[in-house]
KOLLUMVEX-766643 format. One line per 10 residues: number of its first residue (from 1); for each residue x, y negated, z of C-alpha. Coordinates in steps of 0.05 Angstrom, whole numbers, plus 32768, in hexadecimal, padded with zeros to 4 digits. Example, Ala and Ser with C-alpha at 12.3 -4.5 7.8 and 13.67 -1.06 7.14 Angstrom:
2
1	80F6,805A,809C | 8111,8015,808F;
% end
This chain:
549
1	822C,7F9D,8035 | 8269,7F96,8011 | 828F,7F53,800E | 8297,7F59,7FC6 | 8253,7F61,7FB0 | 8239,7F36,7F76 | 81F9,7F20,7F95 | 81C9,7EE8,7F7F | 81C3,7E9A,7F9A | 8180,7E9E,7F96;
11	814E,7ED9,7F99 | 8102,7ECE,7F7F | 80CF,7F05,7F88 | 8088,7EFD,7F6B | 804A,7F2E,7F72 | 8004,7F29,7F71 | 8006,7F42,7FBF | 8035,7F0D,7FD6 | 8009,7EE5,8014 | 7FCF,7F16,7FF4;
21	7FC8,7F52,801D | 7FA8,7F83,7FE9 | 7FD5,7FC5,7FEA | 8018,7FE6,7FF7 | 803F,7FB6,7FD1 | 802A,7F84,8005 | 804B,7FB1,803A | 808C,7FB8,800E | 8099,7F6B,800C | 807F,7F57,8048;
31	80A5,7F86,8074 | 80E6,7F77,8048 | 80EA,7F33,804C | 810A,7F27,8090 | 8140,7F53,807E | 814C,7F32,803C | 8141,7EF2,8055 | 8180,7F00,8087 | 81AF,7EFE,804D | 818C,7ECB,801F;
41	816D,7E9C,8052 | 813C,7E6A,802A | 8158,7E78,7FE8 | 812F,7EB8,7FEA | 80EB,7E9E,7FCC | 80A9,7ECB,7FC5 | 8074,7EB3,7F90 | 802D,7EC6,7F92 | 7FE6,7EAF,7F7A | 7FC3,7E79,7F97;
51	7F7D,7E9B,7F9E | 7F69,7E79,7FDB | 7F5D,7E33,7FBD | 7F2E,7E0E,7FE8 | 7F34,7E3E,8027 | 7F6B,7E4C,8058 | 7F96,7E8B,8049 | 7FAC,7EAC,808A | 7FE8,7ECD,806D | 8004,7E81,8057;
61	8022,7E4B,807F | 8025,7E10,804B | 8059,7DD2,8056 | 8057,7D9A,802B | 809F,7D84,803C | 80BB,7DCE,8028 | 80E3,7DC9,7FDF | 80AF,7D8E,7FD1 | 80D8,7D7E,7F90 | 80CA,7DC3,7F74;
71	8076,7DB8,7F82 | 8081,7D70,7F61 | 80A6,7D93,7F22 | 806A,7DC2,7F17 | 803D,7D8E,7F23 | 8060,7D66,7EE4 | 805B,7DA3,7EBB | 800D,7DA8,7EC3 | 8001,7DDA,7EFE | 7FFB,7DDD,7F4A;
81	8023,7E02,7F7C | 8020,7E0C,7FC7 | 8063,7E17,7FEB | 806B,7E2A,8034 | 807A,7E66,8062 | 805F,7EB0,805C | 8042,7EC1,809B | 806A,7F05,80A5 | 80A8,7F0E,80D1 | 80E3,7EE4,80B1;
91	80B3,7EB2,8090 | 80CF,7EAC,804E | 80C2,7E7D,8023 | 8087,7E82,7FF8 | 8063,7E60,7FBF | 801F,7E6C,7FA9 | 8015,7E53,7F60 | 7FCE,7E44,7F43 | 7FCD,7E5F,7F03 | 7F8B,7E51,7EED;
101	7FA1,7E12,7EBD | 7FC1,7E44,7E92 | 7F7E,7E6B,7E7D | 7F7B,7E33,7E46 | 7FB8,7E51,7E24 | 7FA8,7E96,7E2D | 7FA0,7EA9,7DE6 | 7FDA,7E85,7DD5 | 8006,7EA9,7E0B | 7FE8,7EE6,7DF6;
111	8001,7EE1,7DAB | 804B,7EC3,7DC5 | 804D,7F03,7DF2 | 803F,7F31,7DB1 | 806A,7F0A,7D8A | 80A8,7F0B,7DBC | 80A4,7F4F,7DE2 | 8073,7F79,7DBE | 803E,7F72,7DF7 | 7FFC,7F81,7DE0;
121	7FC2,7F61,7E06 | 7F8E,7F6F,7DCD | 7F6A,7FA1,7DFB | 7F70,7F7E,7E39 | 7F34,7F82,7E69 | 7F25,7F79,7EB5 | 7F60,7F59,7EDC | 7F92,7F54,7EA8 | 7F7F,7F0B,7E98 | 7F85,7EEF,7EDE;
131	7FC8,7F1A,7EEB | 7FE5,7EFF,7EAB | 7FD5,7EBD,7EBA | 7FF6,7EC1,7EFC | 8033,7EE1,7EE5 | 8039,7EAB,7EB6 | 8034,7E78,7EE2 | 805F,7E98,7F11 | 809F,7E9B,7ED8 | 8088,7E56,7EC0;
141	8098,7E36,7F05 | 80D7,7E5E,7F0F | 80ED,7E4B,7EC7 | 80E0,7DFC,7EDD | 810D,7E05,7F1D | 813B,7E24,7EFF | 814A,7DFA,7EBF | 8144,7DBC,7EED | 8167,7DCD,7F30 | 8183,7E12,7F2B;
151	81AB,7E1B,7EEC | 81EC,7E22,7F07 | 81D2,7E58,7F3D | 81D2,7EA6,7F36 | 8188,7EB0,7F34 | 815F,7EEF,7F3B | 8113,7EFA,7F29 | 80F3,7F3D,7F3D | 80B2,7F44,7F22 | 8089,7F7B,7F42;
161	8054,7FAA,7F1B | 8038,7F97,7ED6 | 800F,7F5C,7EF7 | 8055,7F3B,7EF9 | 8074,7F4A,7EBC | 805A,7F1B,7E88 | 807B,7EE1,7EB1 | 80B9,7F03,7EB4 | 80C2,7F0E,7E6A | 80B3,7EC4,7E58;
171	80E4,7EB3,7E8F | 8118,7EDF,7E76 | 810B,7EC1,7E2D | 810A,7E79,7E44 | 814D,7E83,7E79 | 8175,7EB4,7E60 | 81AB,7EA6,7EA0 | 8172,7EBC,7ED4 | 8178,7F06,7ED8 | 813C,7F2F,7EDF;
181	812E,7F70,7F09 | 80E4,7F92,7EFA | 80C5,7FBF,7F2D | 8094,7FF0,7F22 | 8075,800F,7F60 | 8044,8040,7F3B | 803A,8046,7EEC | 7FF7,8034,7ED5 | 7FF3,806E,7EA6 | 8006,80A1,7EE3;
191	7FD4,807B,7F12 | 7F9D,8078,7EDE | 7FA8,80C5,7EC8 | 7FA3,80DF,7F0D | 7F64,80B2,7F1E | 7F45,80D0,7EDD | 7F47,811A,7EF7 | 7F7F,812D,7ECC | 7FB0,8157,7ED6 | 7FEE,8135,7EE3;
201	8026,815E,7EF7 | 8011,81A0,7ECF | 800C,817E,7E91 | 8047,8148,7EA4 | 807E,8154,7E6F | 8041,8153,7E34 | 802F,8110,7E48 | 8041,80D6,7E1B | 8030,808E,7E3D | 801F,806D,7DFF;
211	7FEB,80A0,7DEA | 7FC8,80A3,7E2F | 7FC4,8059,7E2F | 7F9B,8058,7DF1 | 7F73,8094,7E0F | 7F65,8075,7E55 | 7F5A,8030,7E39 | 7F9B,8015,7E5B | 7FC3,7FFC,7E1F | 7FC7,7FB5,7E3D;
221	7FE1,7FC1,7E7B | 800E,7FFE,7E60 | 802D,7FCD,7E31 | 8046,7F98,7E64 | 805B,7FCD,7E91 | 8081,7FE9,7E56 | 80A2,7FB4,7E39 | 80B4,7F95,7E7D | 80D8,7FDA,7E90 | 8100,7FD8,7E56;
231	810E,7F8B,7E49 | 8123,7F78,7E95 | 8168,7F7C,7EA7 | 815D,7FAE,7EE7 | 8124,7FE2,7EE4 | 8110,7FF9,7F23 | 80DF,8027,7F49 | 80D0,803F,7F8D | 80E7,8088,7F8B | 8104,80BB,7F66;
241	80C2,80DF,7F61 | 80A6,809B,7F33 | 80EA,8095,7F17 | 80D5,80D9,7EF2 | 8091,80BB,7EE2 | 80B1,807D,7EC0 | 80DF,80AB,7E9A | 809F,80CC,7E79 | 806D,809E,7E71 | 809B,805A,7E69;
251	80D2,807B,7E45 | 8100,8055,7E76 | 8126,806E,7EB4 | 812D,8043,7EE9 | 8174,8026,7EF3 | 8169,801E,7F3C | 8140,8043,7F6A | 8125,8017,7FA6 | 8109,8043,7FDF | 80D5,801A,8006;
261	80E9,800B,8054 | 80C6,7FF0,8093 | 80D3,7FBF,80CF | 80C9,7FDD,810E | 80C0,7F92,8124 | 8071,7FA1,8118 | 8078,7FDB,8150 | 8064,7FC6,8198 | 8096,7FD7,81C9 | 8087,8017,81FA;
271	8066,7FFA,8230 | 8038,7FCD,8204 | 802F,8007,81D5 | 8015,8032,820F | 7FE0,8001,8221 | 7FC8,7FF6,81DB | 7FCB,8043,81CD | 7F97,8044,820A | 7F6D,8007,81F9 | 7F64,801C,81B0;
281	7F51,8067,81BF | 7F22,8051,81E9 | 7F03,801D,81B9 | 7F01,8058,8184 | 7EE1,8089,81B2 | 7EAD,805C,81C8 | 7E9E,8049,817F | 7E96,8092,816B | 7E6A,809F,81A5 | 7E3D,8066,818E;
291	7E35,8082,814C | 7E2F,80C8,8158 | 7E0D,80D4,819F | 7E46,80FA,81B2 | 7E7D,80FA,81E9 | 7EC3,80FE,81E9 | 7EF6,8104,821F | 7F3A,80EB,821C | 7F56,812F,8205 | 7F2B,811D,81C3;
301	7F60,8125,8185 | 7F5C,80E1,815E | 7F78,80EE,8112 | 7F71,80BF,80D5 | 7F81,80B9,808F | 7F80,8071,8067 | 7F94,8047,802F | 7F82,802D,7FED | 7F3A,8046,7FD5 | 7F5A,8076,7FA6;
311	7F2C,80B2,7FAD | 7F53,80E0,7F88 | 7F9B,80C8,7F86 | 7FA1,80BA,7FD8 | 7F7E,8101,7FE5 | 7F42,80EF,8005 | 7F1D,812A,7FE7 | 7F50,8159,8004 | 7F4A,8134,8048 | 7EFE,8141,804B;
321	7F04,8184,8035 | 7F3A,8198,806F | 7F05,8174,8099 | 7ECC,819E,8084 | 7EFA,81E3,8092 | 7F16,81C4,80D2 | 7ECB,81B8,80EE | 7EC4,8203,80DE | 7F00,8217,8103 | 7EF2,81F7,8141;
331	7EA7,8208,8148 | 7EBB,822C,818B | 7EF7,81FC,819F | 7EEF,81D8,81DD | 7F12,8199,81BA | 7EF8,8168,8197 | 7F15,813F,8157 | 7F02,80FC,8143 | 7F15,80EF,80FA | 7F17,80AE,80DD;
341	7F21,809A,808E | 7F33,8051,8092 | 7F2A,8037,8044 | 7F08,7FFB,802C | 7EC9,8003,800A | 7E97,7FD7,7FEB | 7E89,7FB5,802A | 7E49,7F8F,8041 | 7E5C,7F88,808E | 7E5B,7FAA,80D1;
351	7E1C,7FD4,80E3 | 7DEE,7FA9,810A | 7DD6,7FE7,812F | 7E16,7FFA,813F | 7E2C,7FBB,8156 | 7DF2,7FB6,8184 | 7DFA,7FF4,81A6 | 7E41,7FEB,81B0 | 7E2F,7FA8,81D1 | 7DFC,7FCE,81FF;
361	7E25,800F,820C | 7E43,801C,8256 | 7E91,8035,8243 | 7E86,807A,8221 | 7E40,8090,8239 | 7E22,80B4,8200 | 7DDF,8090,81E8 | 7DA6,80BE,81DA | 7DAE,80CF,8193 | 7DD9,80C3,8157;
371	7DCD,807C,812D | 7DBB,8091,80E4 | 7DEC,809F,80B5 | 7E21,80B0,80F3 | 7E5F,80B7,80C9 | 7E6B,806B,80B2 | 7E77,802E,80DF | 7E65,7FF7,80AD | 7E2F,7FEB,8079 | 7E44,7FF7,802E;
381	7E1D,7FD1,7FEC | 7E21,8019,7FCD | 7E14,8046,800D | 7DF2,807B,7FDF | 7E27,8079,7FB0 | 7E6F,8073,7FD6 | 7E92,80AA,7FC0 | 7EB2,80BA,8004 | 7E71,80B6,8029 | 7E4F,80E4,7FF4;
391	7E86,811A,7FF5 | 7E7C,8119,8041 | 7E36,812A,8039 | 7E40,815B,8008 | 7E72,8184,8036 | 7E40,817A,806E | 7E6B,814C,8097 | 7E33,8123,80AF | 7E47,812A,8100 | 7E15,8156,811F;
401	7E12,815C,8165 | 7E31,81A2,816A | 7E6A,8193,8134 | 7EAC,818B,815F | 7ECF,8161,8121 | 7EAE,811A,811A | 7EBD,80FB,80D7 | 7EB6,80AD,80D7 | 7EC0,8080,809E | 7EDB,803B,80AB;
411	7ED1,8019,806A | 7EF4,7FD3,807A | 7F3A,7FB1,807F | 7F47,7FBB,80C1 | 7F62,7F71,80D2 | 7F46,7F70,8114 | 7F04,7F4A,8103 | 7EDE,7F81,80DE | 7EA3,7F76,8112 | 7EA0,7FBC,812F;
421	7EE8,7FD3,8148 | 7F0A,7F91,813F | 7F4F,7FB2,813E | 7F89,7FAB,810E | 7FA6,7FE5,80E9 | 7FE2,7FEA,8109 | 7FC2,7FE2,814F | 7F95,801F,8131 | 7FCF,804C,8122 | 7FE1,804A,816F;
431	7FA9,806F,817E | 7FB1,80A7,814E | 7FCB,80F2,8162 | 7FD7,8103,811B | 7FCF,80E4,80DA | 7FBD,8109,8098 | 7FCD,80EE,804F | 7FC7,8122,801D | 7FD9,80FE,7FE4 | 7FD0,8113,7F9A;
441	7FF8,80D9,7F76 | 8020,80A9,7FA6 | 8064,808E,7F8C | 8077,807C,7FD2 | 804A,807C,800A | 8048,8046,803B | 800A,8067,8069 | 8039,809F,8084 | 8077,8075,808C | 804E,8040,80B5;
451	8030,807F,80DF | 806F,8096,80F3 | 808A,8052,8105 | 804E,8051,8131 | 8069,8092,814F | 802D,80B7,8130 | 8040,80FA,8114 | 8025,8104,80C7 | 8010,8132,8096 | 8021,811F,804F;
461	8034,8143,800F | 806C,8152,7FE3 | 804D,8127,7FA7 | 805D,80E7,7FC8 | 809B,80C5,7FCC | 809E,80C0,8018 | 8091,810B,8022 | 80CA,811B,7FE8 | 80FC,80EE,8011 | 80E8,810E,8058;
471	80FF,8150,8036 | 8137,8134,8020 | 8149,811A,8059 | 813E,815E,8083 | 815A,8184,8046 | 8117,81B7,804B | 80D0,81A8,804E | 80B9,817C,808C | 8088,8198,80C2 | 805D,8181,80F5;
481	8095,818D,8126 | 80C3,815F,80FF | 8092,8125,8109 | 807E,812B,80BC | 805E,8167,809E | 806D,816A,804C | 803A,8198,802C | 803D,81B0,7FED | 800B,8190,7FB7 | 7FFD,81A2,7F69;
491	7FCA,819D,7F3B | 7FA2,81DA,7F53 | 7FB0,81E9,7F9D | 7F78,81BC,7FBA | 7F5D,81E9,7FEC | 7F9C,820D,8000 | 7FB9,81BE,800D | 7F76,81B4,8039 | 7F81,81F5,805F | 7FC7,81E1,8070;
501	7FB4,81A3,808F | 7F84,81C6,80B9 | 7FBF,81F1,80CE | 7FE5,81B6,80E4 | 7FAB,8194,810B | 7FA1,81D4,8134 | 7FE9,81DA,8141 | 7FE5,8191,815F | 7FA6,81A6,8183 | 7FC8,81E0,81A7;
511	8013,81BB,81AD | 8024,81AB,81FC | 8031,8167,820E | 807A,816D,8204 | 806F,8188,81C1 | 8046,814F,81AB | 8076,811D,81CC | 80AE,8143,81A4 | 8086,8138,8169 | 8076,80F3,816E;
521	80C7,80E7,8177 | 80D7,810C,8138 | 80A8,80E3,8115 | 80C4,809F,8134 | 810B,80B8,811B | 80F2,80B5,80D5 | 80DB,806A,80DB | 8121,8059,80FB | 8142,8077,80B7 | 8116,8053,8088;
531	8121,800A,80A0 | 812E,7FDC,8071 | 8177,7FCF,808E | 8181,8012,8078 | 8160,800E,8036 | 816E,7FC4,801A | 81B7,7FDA,8002 | 818F,7FF6,7FC5 | 8170,7FAA,7FB3 | 81B9,7F8F,7FB6;
541	81CC,7FC8,7F84 | 8195,7FB3,7F59 | 81AC,7F64,7F5C | 81F0,7F7F,7F46 | 81CD,7FA7,7F0F | 81AB,7F6E,7EF8 | 81E4,7F3B,7EFE | 8214,7F67,7ED8 | 81E9,7F5A,7E97;
% end
């Protein structure tokens, strides 16, 4: 970091995912916190929603003595905040705002947003009100603190996604001395086009964001996102890939691109890693045996895909087609494959029959027969309508005794307390031989980055920001020997992409121990390059850009 950089005295970051583990933005903020805190100390303050009222938030440690005067300032203005530490590496300051008090002012707030910023809330529905009231409360809190205690400080307020935009706009209006950064991690319209089975890439240059917002009933979210991008002092996004999307759908290019990094603090050291890998593999194999009635030796290949339950954007359809093709290819193979789909669904709870069988099984001895529906570890409210499970049945991925590829849906958050595996997501990664993320729409892609951080080679696509970054680093298309295979995807090569996934899996199946170790080492090298200490300079550039306004 250059000594003469113009950096802020205080940084506020607000997001719906602060102390609230929902998706990839949580990983962005929580993994970056330690690196930023090393520079700013307790002048780095994260603001999130207090949605744990009346119960303990396991990600937040309240400290009544920390910034107690700030809390009293908010209370005098009619709303409550809790202040403490975010339970992630670095233990940064976190403020959770109770935004319920502002619902009574909702219509007035929306009217002012239209008059001041042309933010159109007329067609709002779903989670719009909840996110907007949180956003307004977060901005109001910073306004109170800045006017009362930080008036002479250089202050940055970074708002993530449309859910934080409204409060940023009002703060900018009320405190012009605060410099604002708005970050979109994926445009609401780009994600909606993809999720509605439209061809995003083939017709990309023909799409108009405002027109598509009307067609897809996304006017309110698109309006606040677009106005936030145009009115912030600095507009940022997470990849050159998404920057292109912002130019087209928001009519605004990013001022600075902020690629996402990771911290290797989450990864266990060598001896611990090896022990953990053995233990988790044993538990996965035991669970697969209990479900399917089949046996699996230590040579079984364990692969997985994971992510937010976004069927098409995450490429779960392509993954399942690849598993169908792989099952047909491996009919005569001596090797078996356990293929895991780790995707939160409409969870009812752990399967009682599977719990009972796991309790009575001795090691990995196979039971007499498979359980009913041997493709899923937990019960769902919509077991017969779940999209992933229905496609598994349609493709014949029902884990018949003769199938060498057993596909298992784990439909819960892997927090170590799911009732079946009781293993955290990161620990699950250690057990994998390969991961597969065939994304159709992925502005960055944390799942492949997390995979390589845990020394697990992965397959991704050139429609993800991470995949494009890998190709840029290599100056060519990544291959599985590099630790990351970057496959080409477009609107129409569904079958070809599935076949390419199978080719790569078979390559790993037939690789020697030496070749496999080399793939794992190469995968880990990408994680080293993508550490936050290497990417944080982009944030300093954004701070400088905003402060220069």
